[in-house]
Each structure stands twice: as structure tokens, then as C-alpha cells.
C-alpha positions in Angstrom: 0.0 0.1 0.0 2.8 2.5 0.8 4.6 1.5 -2.4 1.4 2.5 -4.3 1.1 5.8 -2.5 4.8 6.7 -3.1 4.3 5.7 -6.8 1.1 8.0 -7.0 3.0 10.9 -5.4 6.0 10.4 -7.8 3.6 10.4 -10.8 1.9 13.5 -9.4 5.3 15.3 -8.9 6.5 14.3 -12.6 3.2 15.5 -13.9 3.4 18.8 -12.2 7.0 19.3 -13.3 6.0 18.5 -17.0 3.1 21.0 -16.8 5.3 23.7 -15.4 7.9 23.0 -18.1 5.2 23.1 -20.8 3.8 26.4 -19.5 7.2 28.1 -19.2 8.2 26.9 -22.7 5.4 28.8 -24.2 7.6 31.4 -25.9 10.4 29.1 -26.9 7.9 26.8 -28.8 6.9 29.9 -30.7 10.5 31.0 -31.3 10.0 34.3 -29.4 12.9 35.4 -27.3 12.4 35.8 -23.4 14.6 36.7 -20.5 15.5 34.0 -18.1 12.9 33.4 -15.5 13.6 34.8 -12.1 10.8 33.0 -10.2 8.5 30.1 -10.9 5.7 31.7 -8.8 6.0 35.3 -10.0 7.7 34.8 -13.4 9.3 37.9 -14.5 7.4 40.1 -12.1 10.0 39.7 -9.3 12.7 41.0 -11.6 10.4 43.9 -12.7 9.5 44.8 -9.1 13.1 44.7 -7.9 14.3 46.9 -11.0 15.0 50.7 -10.2 12.5 51.6 -12.9 9.9 49.3 -14.6 10.3 51.1 -17.9 14.1 51.1 -17.7 14.0 47.3 -17.3 11.6 46.9 -20.1 13.8 49.2 -22.4 16.9 47.0 -21.3 15.1 43.8 -22.3 13.9 45.4 -25.6 17.5 46.3 -26.5 18.6 42.8 -25.6 15.8 40.7 -27.1 14.4 42.9 -29.8 11.2 44.8 -30.3 9.0 41.7 -29.6 9.7 39.3 -26.8 7.8 37.4 -24.1 7.4 37.8 -20.3 5.5 35.8 -17.7 3.2 37.6 -15.2 3.3 34.6 -12.7 2.0 31.8 -15.0 0.4 34.0 -17.6 2.4 34.7 -20.8 2.6 38.3 -21.8 4.0 39.9 -25.1 6.0 43.0 -25.0 5.9 44.8 -28.3 7.9 48.0 -28.9 7.5 48.1 -32.7 5.3 51.0 -33.5 4.3 49.6 -36.8 3.3 46.3 -35.4 1.2 48.0 -32.6 -0.6 50.2 -35.2 -1.3 47.2 -37.2 -2.9 45.2 -34.2 -4.8 48.0 -32.6 -6.0 49.8 -35.6 -5.8 47.9 -38.9 -6.5 44.5 -37.8 -8.6 45.4 -34.6 -11.6 43.0 -35.4 -9.1 40.2 -35.3 -7.5 41.2 -31.9 -10.4 42.8 -30.1 -10.4 40.6 -26.9 -8.1 42.2 -24.2 -7.0 41.0 -20.8 -9.6 42.0 -18.3 -8.1 44.7 -15.9 -8.0 43.6 -12.3 -10.4 46.3 -11.2 -13.0 45.1 -13.7 -12.6 41.5 -12.6 -13.1 42.6 -8.8 -16.1 44.7 -9.5 -17.5 42.2 -12.0 -18.6 44.8 -14.4 -17.5 44.3 -17.9 -18.9 47.7 -19.2 -16.8 50.0 -17.1 -14.7 51.5 -19.8 -13.5 51.1 -23.5 -10.2 49.3 -22.5 -12.3 46.5 -20.7 -14.1 45.6 -24.1 -13.5 41.8 -24.4 -15.5 41.3 -27.5 -16.0 43.0 -31.0 -19.6 43.9 -30.0 -18.5 45.6 -26.7 -15.8 47.5 -28.6 -18.3 48.5 -31.2 -20.8 49.8 -28.7 -18.1 51.8 -26.9 -17.0 53.3 -30.1 -20.5 54.3 -31.1 -20.9 56.2 -27.9 -17.5 57.7 -27.9 -17.2 58.8 -31.6 -19.6 61.8 -31.5 -17.6 63.0 -28.4 -14.2 63.3 -30.1 -15.1 65.0 -33.4 -12.5 67.2 -35.1 -14.7 70.4 -34.5 -15.0 69.7 -30.8 -11.2 68.9 -30.4 -10.4 72.2 -32.3 -12.5 74.1 -29.6 -10.1 72.8 -27.0 -7.0 74.1 -28.5 -7.2 77.4 -26.8 -7.7 75.7 -23.3 -4.8 73.4 -23.8 -2.7 76.2 -25.1 -3.3 78.3 -22.0 -2.6 75.2 -19.8 0.7 74.7 -21.8 1.7 78.4 -21.3 1.2 78.0 -17.4 3.2 74.7 -17.5 6.0 76.5 -19.5 6.2 79.2 -17.1 6.3 76.9 -14.1 8.9 74.8 -15.8 11.0 77.9 -16.5 10.9 78.9 -12.8 11.8 75.5 -11.8 14.7 75.2 -14.2 16.4 78.3 -12.8 17.3 76.3 -9.7 20.3 73.9 -10.2 18.4 71.0 -8.7 16.9 68.1 -10.4 13.1 68.0 -10.9 10.5 65.3 -11.2 9.1 66.1 -14.8 6.6 63.2 -14.3 4.8 65.0 -11.4 4.8 68.2 -13.5 3.2 66.4 -16.4 0.6 65.0 -14.1 -0.4 68.5 -13.0 -0.4 69.5 -16.6 -2.9 66.7 -17.4 -5.1 67.6 -14.5 -5.0 71.4 -15.5 -6.2 70.5 -19.0 -9.0 68.0 -17.6 -10.2 70.6 -15.0 -10.4 73.4 -17.5 
């Protein structure tokens, strides 16, 4: 009886190892480069979390592995694409073939699939979102926003000029956040 139990445990361990190997060979089976795994549980996330800057780490990997490579968020494979032409093709030209997107965590937690346009998981949802949003962003309505955006940009440039007179480094990201909020609030 113990021999059968040990054999079942051994078979289970071998099966789990084979499944893990199969999952983490996802990109190699497709001939897509990928950085070496840093964790079986977190995939490449542990390396990204420990990096000084998330975007710098992705930029380093893009230089090393090219404009298209793969990462793992835990066990989930994730494509990283930094080729603008490829992104244009997928998001605009071939959108009907690539309309399903990963559901954002907030959407999964709240359980509402119609929160925003980025949560569209089907062509029908995307079409409904676009039908509602298209009249909002017409050329004439956007042209009416130009004076507002220009006044916010003028204020931003004045603040930036004041800040640049001091010989200290600045956090430009925080200033861009303020600019964005100024434009939205105006």
C-alpha cells in the first residue's frame, strides 16, 4: 500500500513538473525570445519589481531581445511589443481580429465588464463603446479645446522655466501629471 502511495506521489510530481515546463516553454515553442525566469511563482514580475525603474527594465530587455519578446506575469504569458508599426497594425488596422483584451483587475474585482473602453472583451462591446464615444471626439470639438490646452501649456512652460532656474533636479513626471489635471479641469 505504501509503495502504491509513493508511486502516485511520484507520478503527481512528474506531472506537475511537466506542466510547469510546458507552461514556461510557451515562448520558446513559438521561437519568441524571452529573458530567463527569475521565479516560478511570479515569473518575471519579481525582476520587474526589484528593478530601479519598470520602464528602464523593459527598455533594457527590448535592446537585448528585440522589439517583440515574451514575459510571464506569474504563469500568464505576456507579449512585450515596442515596434510602433506592429502596434498600429494590431490596434487599428486588424482590430477586429484582436479585439479581446486582458480584463483589468478592477474590472474582474467589480465584476462589471462595461466599465470603460479598455475593458471591451469582444468586438460587440468595442463597437458599442466606439459608437458612444465617436460623437464626443469630433474634429470640431477637439479644435475648440485648442485654446484651453494652449493656456494650460503656457502656464506649464512658465512653471517649468521657474523650476529650471534652480540647479536642482526636478520630477518632470509630477509636473506632467499636474499639466494633465489642469487640462482636464479646465
